[in-house]
Phi, psi and omega in degrees: 000137177218150173226128176238149181250132178224173174267122179278322181165198181225143176289169181296338177259016169091007179280135180284136177244121181265158176238141175243120188252114183260146169211130180260182185289344178272357180088003175287139183234149170213156179232134175241133178245156186281344174285114181070012185047047194275135168278103192270329180204151173224112184251130177237165173254123185279182184296335179273002179085009180263144179275137176223144176262120186261017178240133167287157179159211188223154178267349186214168183292329180300319178298313181294327181279325190253338190232008191285151165242043180067027181303114175073359187280154168281134183245129179177177008290340178231113179285164175069205191257145175237136185284171180306140180100341176092210181280157168246117180231122182053039176079001181246146178278134176243105183293140175232162182300132177271155184249308180232110183062238180263003186258141173258128179245126173051040177056030179056028173083013184308295182293329189285335183249007176277152170265113185276150169283148184212149178211143172285121186252349178199175181294342183234010188222146172233136180246129180244140182229149180210134173256112175267117187290159179309129177070014171298123186057017176094353185279129186293148169092152167280112193254111178268115181245142177228133174235125179246122176258132176230135172247120181264168177284358173262018179062036175257129171261110182258127178242113178256126180250135167221150178203146178212147182230156176270004172225156175300129186203178180252143174227135173203086190258138179213174173250139187251047179289138173257117181260144164220106190288349173277343186122146185300340185253021187246025170082207190298154175255009183294341179269003174284139173274135184229141172231131180236127182277070184214127175272351184210162175220172181250106178300159183226166180265191184292343177268010181065027177257138177302142179279346185103345178284144168248110191252133175299143178280344182308126177077013180238166175294354182268007180274099176250020182294326168260128185306137176209162177294141179304323184277355187300314185246007188292340178264010182295155177281091186217130185295331179285321175295323177295320181297320183263004185059029186127198179283118173207058193228153175274129175258140180271097188291130184299148169079028181295120174213019179084004180245160181294137169207164182286127179267320186194163166215152177229149181224131177284164179301335179259015167096010174281126186246136175238121175254143179238125178241144181209158170252010180268162181286335187227170176211128177273121170265117177231132187243033173070035183292342181246009171293135191227027173091014176299144183290126180246217183301136179054027177077006181285127179291140175268090188274173178313121174059042174258005176208152176233151181240140172239089189262107180286142192189165156289159180299146181299147177058034187297325184292341180256008184231097187302334182282350182266155172300125185284152180239027177267134182238140178292160173304129180084350179276132185265127169276134177226141177202153178226137172235140176234129169249120180246130183251131176233131178257000000 
């Protein structure tokens, strides 16, 4: 295992962005950059001996600053969508910055557009830290966040999240990587086979906010308990698919008890497998329904449904939905979570 540090580039306001380049004994490589604590690339060697990058994203800072859809970025302090009025903490509304209309998406980019401090902490790990000041984008407290990336010799990408605040606040941190197991430049992901360990999902309204219902997947296009192609049912006449322009929904991962279990796996047509493990209650399946051809790596456009995301999380808008597992933490209380992505060729 080796990790080397290089300069990735500079932000438009002159801040240096570093890159940490990992390689394990199997030849799998990944790169993490300090802008957004972003997972910038994951390179594997396929059965034919060719190297492929299975992440959508950008080769330079201009792309990440000007054209991103959160590709590979850490999202927080609260991922996904928050309804009008902001957070609910102790029965009171805490307004936060809105992104689209009355809805807040991915904390308006707070964690995703920060340049994080980073240090190599082991032969296989890099730890990134960021202090989000009190009321940044409206979120209470001075929020100390840490993300630790580890690449194992078993081709596991381990992401450990911790966060603590000096005021009662909400945390729901995730990584927004877009995968295409055929390679970032190989078109649609609709031919990938997907299995999701979820008996239920959370339907949403026209603003892409959960309604509060937890609905069984049985008999719906959202039933991925038996592996099927992502594209098999995506065109079905279904009000939830219409609302999200496809799959852009939180799944209630079975067996939530705060411990790691398998949430999902996906397999490319040529047999590259990605497994996702989490200790969180939910996982957002998003299949690039709003990708619109922005130029990505090597100038390749990131077109409609050319990447999929498996975003481990608390359920969206949890502080405003009493039936959901809450994501509010007391002052001094530490949020901890782990996600593992394992790649098999």
